[in-house]
N, C-alpha and C positions, 0 to 999 in steps of 0.2 A: 644487847644494845639499846635499851629503853630509850626513846627521844622526849626529851627535854627540853618546853620551850619556854619564854617567859608571857607572863600573864597580863592581860591588859585590855583596855579598849580600843580597836581602830577609828572612829569617828567620832569622838567629843573633842570639843574644843577646850585650851587652857584658861582657867580661871582662876586670877588671885585670890587666894584665901580658901580656894577649895578645896577640901580632905573626902577622900575616897578610901574604901576598905574593898577587895575583889578576892575572889576563892576561885583558883584553878585546881583542875582534877585531869591528870594522864594515865593511862593503864595501859598495857602490853602485857599476853601472856603467851609464850610461845617454845614449842621443843623443835624448832627447824634451826637447824645448826649449817652456817656456810662458812666456807674457805673461797675467797672471792666472790664470783657472784654466783656460783653453782652449790648447791645442797651437798653436803656430806651425808650419805647413806650409810656410809660406815661406822661413822662417829654415832650417826644417831640410832643405831643399832647397837654398839659395842660399847657405848657409855650413856646414851638418853640423856644428854645433859637437857634441862630445862629453865628456863628464865622468866621470872614475874616481877613485873617493875610498877610500881603505884606511886606517884607523887603529888602529893596535896600542897598548894603553896598558897599562901594568907599574904596578900600583896597590901602594902598602904602607899599611898601616894599623895604629895601635899603641893600644892599650886602656890609656894613659898614666894613667888615675887614673878615681876614682869618676865616671861620667857623660862622662867625656873622652875622644876619640878622636883621633888627630893624622894626619891623611890627605895623603898623594901620590901624585900621577897624574902618569907620566911618557910623553908620548905618542910614540909613533913615526908618521911621516905620509909615505905615496906619494900624490901626487893627479898627475893628468893632465888638461890641458885641451886638446882637438884641434879643429881646423878646416881643412876642404879648401880652403876659399876666401875669400879676405880677404885684407888687408892682413898677418896674421899667419899665412897658413896654417903647417900644421904640426902638432907637438905641442908643448906648453909642460908641463916635468914638474917635480917638488920631490918630493924624499925625505931623510928625515932627522928630527931631533928636533925635536917641536913646543914648543908654549907649555905650560910644567910649571905645575901647579896644586898648590897646596898648601892646606889646609885643619885649620880646627879643628871636632872635631863635638861638640856638648852633645845628653845623651841626657836628655830633659825625663821621659819614660816610657819603663820599658823592663821590660815584665811579659812572663813568659816564656809564661804563658796569657791575656794581654791585651793591650791595645794598647802598642805598641813607638811613640816617633817621634823624631826630633830635629831641631836646626837646626844649620847649617855656616855657617863666614865665612871665607873665605879671599882669596887673590891668584893671578892669572895672571900670570906671568912671559913675559917678551920673549926666551925662550931658541931660537924658530925662526926659520929664515932667511925676512925676509919680504920683502927686496930684489931676488930672483933676477931676472934679465935673460935677453932671447929676442932671436934677430934677427930682424928683419922680413923681409919680403920685400923691401922698399928697399934693405936691409942696415945699417939703422940699428939699434942697439939698443933695447930697449923693457922696459918694467918687465912681469913678470909676471902673467897673471890674478889675479884674487880665489881662484879656483878652482885655482891651482898655484903657492900659497905655502905653504908650510909653518909659518910662524907668522904673526904680525900685525904685530909691531915694537913694540905698546904695552903698559903694565900695565893689569890691568883688577882690579875687584874681583868676587867670587863671592859668592852667597847661595843657600842652599839650606834644604829641607825635606824630610824623608821617612821612612819606617816601613814598619809592617806591623800587621794585627791577624787572627785566626783569626774564620772565620765558620762556625760550628757544628763539625763533629766532622771535616768533609774537605773545608772549603775555605779557602783563607787569602789576603789583599789585601795586595798590597804594593805602595807608593808613592813618588815622589820626584820633584821640581819644582827646577830650577834657573834662575838667573838671573845672566846677566854684564851687567855694569855698566859701561861705557868711558868714563871720564873724557876722553879725548883724543880730539877730533871726526874726525881725519883721520889715514888711516896713508901711505903709499908712493905713487907716482906711479900714475896711471892712464892703461894703453897706451894706449885710444882716445885721449885728448888729447895724448899724446906723438905720435901718428902724423899726427892731422888739426888739432891747436890747439884743438878743438870740446870742448862737453862739461866735467865736472868734470874738473879737474886733479888733485886727489887721490883715493885711493879712503878711503870711510868707514871708521872704526873701530868698527864697529857694535854696539848689544849684541845681545844674543842669550837665549834662553831653551827650555829643553825640559822635558818633563813626561812620567813615565812612571805607568802604572795596569798592576799584573799579577793575575790570578787564576790560582790555583794548585790544584791537587787531585791526590791520590796514585790513583796508576794498580792500587796493589796494596794489601795489609792485611799487618800480621805486623811482625816486627823482620828480616828479610832483605836482604841487600843489595839483590836488586829492588825488595822493597817502599819504596825509598826512590827509586824514579823516578815523577815527576810528570809532567803534562799542566798547561801554560801558555798564557793568550791574554793577549797584550800590547796596549795602546793607548799610542803614544806620540804625540806633539806637540813640534816642532821649529817657533818662532817667531823673525824677526828683525823687529824693530818699523819700523815707518815713523819713527817720531822716538825719541829715547834720551832716558832717565830723566836723564842729567846733560851740561851742557854744550850745545852747538852740535850740529846735524843736518847735516852739510856730507860732500860727496865723494863718490863712486859707491856704491852699495849695490844688492844685491836684497834686499827686504824681502818681508815676507809670511809665512802658517804653511802648515805642512805636516802631514798628520795621517796615520798609518799604524797599521795592526790585522794582528794575524796569530797564527798558533799559536807554541807552544815547546814546549820540553824540559826538566826540571833532573833531577840525579840527586847523589846523596850516595852515594859508595860506601863511603866511610868518615867517620869522625866529623870528620876534618879536611880532608876532598875537600869542594867544591862544583863543577856542571859545569851549565852551561845551553845552550842553541842557540835561535835564532829566525830566523823568517823573515817580518817586517812588509812587508804590502804598502800601498802608498799609495791612500787613499781620499780624498784631498782634499789640495788645492793651491793657493795664490793667491799667484803671484808680482808683488809690485807695484811700482812707480817702474822697475824695469829688470826684463827677462826673464832666465831663465835654464833650466839644465837640471835637473829635477828626477826622481828614481829613480822607477821602477814597484816596485820592493821593495829590500831591504835583505838583508843577513845577518848576524846579530849571533850572538857565539860568546864565552864566560867561562867561564873556571876560577879557583878560589881553594884557599891552603892554607893552615891553622894551623901555620905556623913554630913558635912557644911558644904552650903553654896559659895560659891564666889564671888567676882564682880561679874557683871556681863561683858563679853565681846572677846573675843581674838584679836589678833595684831593683824 
């Protein structure tokens, strides 16, 4: 269950006419299998499932009007779901374009020296392949696992809030929370049912949520390039609910929360550039309804660059 979070800058003011591009990388790789909050040693030994998740996101943000930012997120996904035993022994892989996200962000408050926060709404488009197949041990073609598909096959809505604020002269707090709601109850066929005729016939197109809280503090002082280096502490939550907000809750899903926390660094080598990296560690997980692989740690990397400068000042 790789964690996928939105890419963006924490502490930059809205500026009409400004165009930014960003790159984000998230990586996780695990052979740890959980049912509930406990590792299942039997499945790890008898099936040996492992999941690799890599998502690279190209982001485009344009401050189109006062308080309004248009956002595009173009993900490129590489996933692998491998098993050493069982009816689908081998490695299911998916690589390519994922589901593109388009949002409009409205800045409710944008003060350089105070609270900045926004609300966003948008769509997830079914641009990623969702019905890739894999040849099982009996020779039949089955639909790949949920963890080995680049896309979902369905449209979804997105709601998000986020922002930042300074805390005294040396600290700043950033926050974001996103909820993806899926009107369609199911997506493509479930390979377990294709092999055995048992269990859910389809995979669930599940709602999903993620949230991040970031505390940042500069490591130096002054106006030099290296004075813009900051230490960060991240706390992330990724959650697939047991039941969706809209429509029926059907099909195979892996539900439950995952909580991660860990250190990071950010650096602004120039006015236009922003770089950050973090290694959050999983501190809690509770995989409900069906078990699944959960990473013990992740690696996150992001960079952004201001292509076009905007008008000075926030609201």
